[in-house]
C-alpha positions as CSV (number, residue, x, y, z in Angstrom):
1,M,-79.3,146.1,-6.3
2,T,-82.2,144.9,-3.6
3,D,-83.8,142.7,-6.1
4,E,-79.8,141.5,-7.7
5,R,-79.4,140.4,-3.7
6,S,-82.7,138.9,-3.2
7,I,-81.9,136.9,-6.4
8,F,-78.5,136.1,-5.4
9,M,-79.9,135.1,-1.6
10,K,-82.9,132.4,-3.6
11,F,-80.1,131.1,-5.7
12,K,-77.3,130.4,-2.7
13,E,-80.7,129.0,-0.8
14,R,-81.4,126.5,-3.8
15,I,-77.6,125.5,-4.0
16,S,-77.0,124.4,-0.4
17,K,-80.6,123.3,0.4
18,K,-80.4,120.0,1.0
19,K,-82.8,117.4,-0.4
20,K,-85.3,115.8,2.2
21,K,-85.0,111.9,2.2
22,A,-88.6,110.4,2.0
23,T,-89.7,108.8,4.8
24,T,-92.2,106.4,3.4
25,A,-92.6,103.5,1.5
26,G,-94.2,104.9,-1.4
27,G,-91.5,108.3,-1.2
28,K,-88.5,105.4,-1.1
29,M,-89.6,103.6,-4.2
30,L,-90.2,107.0,-6.2
31,E,-86.0,107.8,-4.9
32,I,-85.0,104.6,-6.6
33,L,-87.4,105.0,-9.7
34,A,-85.5,108.5,-10.0
35,L,-81.9,106.7,-9.4
36,I,-82.2,104.0,-12.3
37,N,-84.2,107.2,-14.7
38,F,-81.0,109.2,-14.1
39,F,-79.2,105.8,-15.7
40,A,-81.2,105.7,-18.0
41,Y,-81.6,109.0,-19.4
42,T,-78.2,109.0,-21.3
43,P,-79.3,106.7,-23.9
44,G,-83.3,107.6,-24.1
45,L,-84.9,104.7,-22.2
46,E,-86.3,106.6,-19.1
47,F,-89.2,104.7,-17.6
48,V,-91.7,107.6,-17.0
49,N,-95.2,108.3,-18.5
50,G,-95.2,110.2,-22.1
51,W,-91.8,108.6,-23.3
52,K,-91.2,108.6,-26.4
53,K,-88.5,107.9,-28.7
54,N,-86.0,111.1,-29.0
55,Y,-82.8,112.0,-29.6
56,R,-80.9,110.7,-26.9
57,T,-81.9,107.0,-27.8
58,A,-81.1,107.7,-31.8
59,F,-77.2,108.6,-30.3
60,A,-77.9,105.4,-28.2
61,V,-78.6,103.4,-31.6
62,F,-75.3,105.1,-33.1
63,T,-73.2,104.5,-30.4
64,N,-73.9,101.4,-30.3
65,A,-73.9,100.4,-34.1
66,T,-70.5,102.7,-34.4
67,A,-69.3,100.3,-31.1
68,F,-69.8,97.6,-33.5
69,L,-68.2,99.0,-36.7
70,I,-65.0,99.8,-34.8
71,T,-64.7,96.4,-33.2
72,S,-65.5,95.0,-37.0
73,Y,-62.3,97.2,-38.5
74,T,-60.2,96.0,-35.9
75,L,-60.5,93.0,-36.8
76,A,-59.7,93.2,-39.7
77,V,-56.7,95.5,-39.3
78,S,-55.4,93.2,-36.5
79,Y,-56.2,89.6,-37.5
80,P,-54.4,87.7,-37.1
81,A,-52.6,89.3,-34.1
82,K,-53.3,87.7,-30.1
83,E,-55.1,90.7,-29.8
84,S,-57.6,89.6,-31.7
85,M,-59.0,86.8,-29.5
86,I,-60.4,89.3,-27.0
87,L,-62.2,91.2,-29.9
88,S,-65.1,87.8,-29.7
89,G,-65.5,89.6,-25.9
90,F,-66.5,92.7,-27.6
91,F,-69.1,91.6,-30.4
92,A,-71.1,89.2,-27.6
93,F,-71.1,92.5,-25.1
94,N,-72.0,94.6,-28.7
95,G,-74.6,92.4,-28.9
96,M,-76.0,92.0,-25.4
97,V,-76.1,95.7,-25.3
98,W,-78.2,95.6,-28.5
99,G,-80.8,92.8,-27.3
100,K,-81.5,95.2,-24.3
101,L,-82.3,98.1,-26.5
102,I,-84.2,96.4,-28.5
103,V,-86.3,95.1,-26.0
104,I,-86.5,98.4,-23.8
105,I,-88.0,100.5,-26.9
106,T,-90.0,97.9,-28.6
107,K,-91.6,96.9,-25.2
108,H,-91.4,99.7,-23.3
109,D,-95.2,100.2,-23.0
110,G,-95.2,97.3,-21.1
111,F,-92.3,98.2,-18.8
112,M,-94.3,101.6,-18.0
113,S,-97.3,99.1,-17.1
114,V,-95.3,97.4,-14.8
115,V,-93.5,100.6,-13.5
116,E,-96.9,101.8,-13.0
117,F,-98.4,99.2,-11.3
118,V,-95.5,99.1,-8.3
119,V,-95.8,102.8,-7.6
120,K,-99.9,102.3,-7.3
121,V,-99.2,99.4,-4.5
122,F,-96.5,101.4,-2.8
123,D,-99.3,104.4,-2.5
124,S,-101.9,102.8,-1.4
125,N,-100.6,101.7,1.7
126,P,-99.3,104.1,2.7
127,T,-100.0,103.1,6.8
128,G,-99.7,100.1,8.9
129,P,-98.4,97.1,8.7
130,Q,-98.7,96.9,4.7
131,E,-96.5,99.6,4.7
132,C,-93.7,98.1,7.2
133,I,-93.9,95.3,4.3
134,L,-92.6,97.6,1.8
135,M,-90.7,99.5,3.5
136,G,-88.5,96.2,4.1
137,V,-88.7,95.8,0.2
138,T,-87.1,98.9,-0.6
139,K,-84.3,98.1,1.9
140,L,-84.2,94.9,0.2
141,I,-83.7,96.7,-3.2
142,G,-80.8,98.8,-1.8
143,Y,-79.0,96.0,-0.6
144,H,-79.3,94.3,-4.6
145,M,-78.9,97.3,-6.2
146,S,-75.6,98.4,-4.0
147,I,-74.3,94.8,-4.7
148,N,-74.7,95.6,-8.1
149,F,-73.5,99.1,-8.5
150,I,-70.3,98.2,-6.3
151,G,-69.2,95.1,-8.9
152,F,-69.9,98.1,-11.9
153,A,-68.1,100.1,-10.3
154,V,-64.9,98.5,-9.1
155,G,-64.1,96.6,-12.3
156,Y,-64.9,99.9,-14.5
157,A,-61.9,101.3,-12.0
158,I,-59.6,98.6,-13.3
159,Y,-60.7,98.3,-16.6
160,S,-60.2,102.2,-17.2
161,A,-57.9,103.2,-14.4
162,F,-54.6,100.4,-15.1
163,P,-53.6,101.7,-18.5
164,L,-53.4,105.7,-16.7
165,Y,-51.2,103.9,-14.3
166,D,-49.4,102.5,-16.6
167,Y,-49.0,106.7,-18.3
168,F,-48.4,108.5,-15.5
169,F,-46.1,106.1,-13.3
170,L,-44.2,103.7,-15.9
171,G,-44.7,106.0,-19.5
172,K,-46.4,103.4,-21.1
173,L,-49.0,103.8,-24.0
174,T,-51.1,100.8,-22.6
175,L,-54.3,101.1,-24.6
176,V,-57.4,100.4,-22.1
177,S,-59.0,98.0,-24.8
178,P,-57.8,96.7,-28.0
179,L,-60.2,99.2,-30.2
180,L,-58.7,100.7,-33.1
181,L,-59.6,104.0,-34.6
182,P,-59.5,104.7,-38.5
183,Y,-56.4,106.8,-39.0
184,I,-55.2,107.7,-35.8
185,D,-52.4,106.3,-34.8
186,P,-52.2,104.8,-31.2
187,T,-48.6,105.1,-30.6
188,T,-48.6,109.0,-30.4
189,V,-49.6,110.7,-27.1
190,I,-52.8,112.5,-28.3
191,G,-53.7,109.3,-31.1
192,Y,-53.3,107.2,-27.2
193,I,-55.6,109.9,-25.9
194,I,-58.4,109.8,-28.6
195,T,-58.5,106.1,-28.6
196,T,-58.4,105.8,-25.0
197,S,-61.0,108.3,-24.8
198,F,-63.2,106.8,-26.6
199,N,-62.8,103.2,-25.7
200,V,-63.7,104.7,-21.9
201,F,-66.4,106.7,-22.9
202,L,-68.1,103.8,-25.1
203,V,-68.1,101.4,-22.5
204,S,-69.3,104.2,-20.0
205,F,-72.2,104.9,-22.4
206,C,-73.0,101.1,-23.2
207,L,-73.0,101.0,-19.2
208,N,-75.9,103.0,-18.5
209,V,-78.0,100.8,-20.4
210,C,-77.2,97.8,-18.3
211,I,-77.3,99.4,-15.6
212,S,-80.7,100.5,-15.5
213,A,-82.3,97.6,-17.2
214,S,-80.6,95.1,-14.2
215,S,-81.7,97.7,-12.1
216,L,-85.4,97.6,-13.1
217,F,-84.9,93.9,-13.2
218,F,-83.9,93.8,-9.2
219,V,-87.0,96.2,-8.4
220,L,-89.6,94.1,-9.8
221,V,-88.6,90.9,-8.2
222,D,-88.3,92.1,-4.9
223,V,-91.7,94.0,-5.4
224,Y,-92.8,91.0,-6.5
225,G,-92.1,89.0,-3.1
226,G,-92.9,92.3,-1.5
227,L,-96.7,91.2,-2.9
228,V,-96.7,88.3,-1.8
229,S,-95.9,89.3,1.7
230,L,-99.3,91.5,1.7
231,I,-101.1,88.7,0.3
232,E,-99.9,86.3,3.3
233,H,-100.5,89.0,5.5
234,D,-104.0,89.4,4.1
235,F,-104.6,85.6,4.9
236,S,-103.4,85.3,8.3
237,E,-106.5,88.5,8.8
238,F,-108.9,86.2,6.8
239,D,-108.0,83.5,8.9
240,E,-109.1,85.8,12.2
241,I,-112.3,87.0,10.5
242,S,-113.4,83.7,9.7
243,K,-113.5,82.8,13.0
244,R,-115.9,85.1,13.9
245,K,-119.3,84.1,12.0
246,H,-121.4,87.4,12.6
247,V,-119.1,89.7,9.8
248,A,-119.8,87.8,6.8
249,R,-119.1,91.1,4.6
250,N,-115.6,91.6,6.0
251,S,-115.2,87.8,4.6
252,D,-116.5,88.7,2.0
253,A,-114.2,91.7,1.1
254,K,-111.2,90.2,2.6
255,M,-111.5,87.2,0.1
256,R,-112.4,89.3,-2.9
257,N,-109.7,91.6,-2.4
258,I,-107.1,88.5,-1.7
259,M,-108.1,87.3,-5.0
260,M,-107.2,90.4,-6.6
261,Q,-104.1,90.7,-5.3
262,L,-103.3,86.9,-6.5
263,M,-104.2,87.8,-10.2
264,D,-102.3,90.5,-10.1
265,V,-99.7,88.4,-9.0
266,S,-100.1,86.1,-11.8
267,R,-100.3,89.2,-14.3
268,F,-97.0,90.6,-12.4
269,S,-95.3,87.2,-12.8
270,N,-96.6,86.9,-16.6
271,Y,-94.9,90.4,-17.1
272,L,-91.5,89.8,-15.5
273,H,-91.3,86.4,-17.9
274,E,-92.2,88.6,-21.3
275,L,-90.0,91.6,-20.2
276,Y,-87.3,90.0,-18.7
277,S,-86.9,85.8,-20.7
278,V,-84.5,87.8,-23.7
279,I,-82.6,89.9,-21.9
280,S,-81.8,86.8,-18.9
281,T,-80.8,85.4,-21.9
282,V,-78.6,87.8,-23.3
283,Q,-77.3,88.8,-19.9
284,V,-76.1,85.2,-19.2
285,V,-75.0,83.9,-22.4
286,V,-72.6,87.2,-22.9
287,S,-71.2,87.2,-19.4
288,A,-70.5,83.8,-19.1
289,I,-68.4,84.6,-22.5
290,V,-67.0,88.0,-21.4
291,A,-65.6,86.6,-18.4
292,L,-63.9,83.3,-19.9
293,E,-62.7,86.3,-23.2
294,S,-61.2,87.8,-20.3
295,L,-59.2,85.0,-17.9
296,G,-58.1,83.7,-21.8
297,A,-56.7,87.7,-22.5
298,F,-55.0,87.9,-19.4
299,L,-53.3,84.5,-19.7
300,A,-52.3,84.9,-23.4
301,I,-51.4,88.1,-23.7
302,N,-51.2,88.8,-19.9
303,Y,-54.0,92.1,-20.5
304,T,-54.4,93.1,-16.7
305,N,-57.2,95.6,-16.7
306,I,-59.3,93.4,-18.3
307,I,-60.1,91.5,-15.2
308,G,-62.1,94.9,-14.8
309,G,-64.0,93.5,-17.4
310,F,-64.7,89.8,-16.2
311,L,-65.2,91.0,-12.3
312,S,-68.1,93.7,-13.7
313,F,-69.8,90.3,-16.1
314,Y,-69.1,87.6,-14.0
315,T,-71.0,89.7,-11.1
316,E,-73.9,90.8,-13.0
317,M,-74.2,87.1,-14.4
318,L,-73.9,85.9,-10.8
319,M,-76.9,88.6,-9.7
320,Y,-79.3,87.8,-12.5
321,C,-78.8,84.0,-11.3
322,Y,-79.4,85.2,-7.9
323,I,-82.4,87.1,-8.4
324,G,-83.7,84.6,-10.7
325,Q,-83.3,81.8,-7.7
326,I,-85.4,84.5,-5.4
327,L,-87.9,84.9,-7.9
328,D,-88.4,81.0,-7.9
329,N,-88.4,80.9,-4.1
330,T,-91.1,83.7,-3.9
331,N,-93.3,81.3,-6.9
332,M,-93.3,78.4,-4.5
333,R,-93.8,80.4,-1.7
334,I,-97.0,81.3,-3.0
335,V,-98.1,77.8,-3.0
336,Y,-97.1,77.4,0.2
337,V,-99.3,81.1,1.9
338,I,-102.0,79.5,0.5
339,S,-101.5,76.0,1.9
340,Q,-100.5,76.8,5.3
341,S,-103.9,79.1,5.4
342,K,-106.3,77.5,7.5
343,W,-108.9,77.2,4.5
344,Y,-110.7,74.0,6.0
345,T,-111.9,76.5,8.5
346,Y,-113.8,78.9,5.8
347,E,-117.4,78.2,4.4
348,L,-117.6,76.5,1.3
349,K,-118.0,79.2,-1.4
350,Y,-114.4,80.1,0.2
351,Q,-112.7,77.2,-0.1
352,K,-113.7,77.7,-4.0
353,D,-111.8,80.5,-3.9
354,I,-109.0,78.8,-2.6
355,L,-108.8,76.1,-4.9
356,I,-108.9,78.6,-7.6
357,A,-105.8,80.2,-5.9
358,L,-103.5,77.3,-6.1
359,Y,-104.3,77.2,-9.9
360,L,-102.4,80.4,-10.2
361,A,-100.1,79.6,-7.6
362,Q,-99.3,76.5,-9.3
363,N,-99.1,78.0,-13.0
364,M,-96.3,81.2,-12.2
365,Q,-93.9,80.8,-15.0
366,P,-90.1,80.9,-13.7
367,I,-87.4,82.9,-16.6
368,C,-86.0,80.5,-18.1
369,I,-82.6,81.1,-20.4
370,A,-83.2,80.5,-24.1
371,G,-86.9,79.3,-23.0
372,M,-84.3,76.0,-21.9
373,I,-82.7,76.2,-18.4
374,P,-84.0,78.2,-15.5
375,L,-82.7,81.2,-13.7
376,N,-81.7,80.1,-11.2
377,F,-78.4,80.0,-8.6
378,E,-77.9,76.4,-9.3
379,T,-77.7,77.5,-13.1
380,G,-75.2,80.4,-12.0
381,L,-73.0,77.4,-10.5
382,M,-73.1,75.2,-13.4
383,I,-71.7,78.0,-15.3
384,T,-68.9,78.5,-13.1
385,N,-68.1,75.3,-13.2
386,K,-67.7,75.3,-17.0
387,I,-65.8,78.8,-17.0
388,Y,-63.6,77.1,-14.0
389,T,-62.6,74.0,-16.4
390,A,-62.4,75.7,-20.0
391,F,-59.9,78.4,-17.7
392,M,-58.3,75.1,-16.3
393,F,-57.3,74.2,-19.9
394,M,-56.2,77.9,-21.0
395,L,-53.9,77.7,-18.4
396,E,-52.0,74.3,-18.9
397,F,-52.4,74.8,-23.2
398,I,-51.4,78.3,-22.6
């Protein structure tokens, strides 16, 4: 009896025990990565050491292939009905998920190299002003991820909840989407529940892939800015050291550290370009297509809940462009930090290092859509203008 009571008390303590929040920058970064892996777990794309393709990864591929087949089946049985126009948006969404799945699976080692480097940077700066800089980075990541989550949550809620409102309050069997299942009659209550449940599951599963890939992108770009802030701090310290001519050993060590940091930033920039050029391209292009299709479906067939899809994808497109703008600003900031250092007071050997630093800073690559259009806020506004122009044309035409 005593043993059973002891086991029960331990179980109760484990349930009621609140998890302590991290108080260090390194701890907060691990919490952020754990949150990303929470979404990445379902499709089997976790960013952890020793990752291998598993049954969840296979199920993610199977689910996305099923989505493509179901969309094709729906197009075959519903064409040329007005509802079939929405299916082009579903094909685009399916292509975007395929793009992210393929990039993450085939380049997972590259993603893990960057993630491990980020964890190492945060662990190696546990105190002092460096930790304050990195703590500010974690707060910025939290803001960006919160905006992204809110956009997805609001859009998903509108997309999924409006048909339920129709069913419970108006007695209408309004489908979440035009996707149809073979041998299932959506005009019956049972068929309606099965079709709606399948649609909601499909969107939820695919959103896990999108959220995990996007959140890691926001983390890496914000950390990239934090690395530049660390270099800026080290340059200010080196300026003070260079005033004291008798501490040459400290000067050599500090300049060597700055140059190593610049090399790390350069490699980090190349990894960002390699890992997220394709993902950013499919995200921005598909988001624009789905947003325009959503507005067209709302006007043509009064598909009200599709507004949720518009909000989710348009918000995601703007967030990608905004993060791309931050990346551009950070690249320019590296040059500014180096040029604002008091290099003219340095010894000649350090001035040669500054030339190498400027060369590295001026060759940082931005992320481009399809390798041509820079990913920045100007591009986001240009796409918004095109969507608005097309929407006004549809408004006049319809």
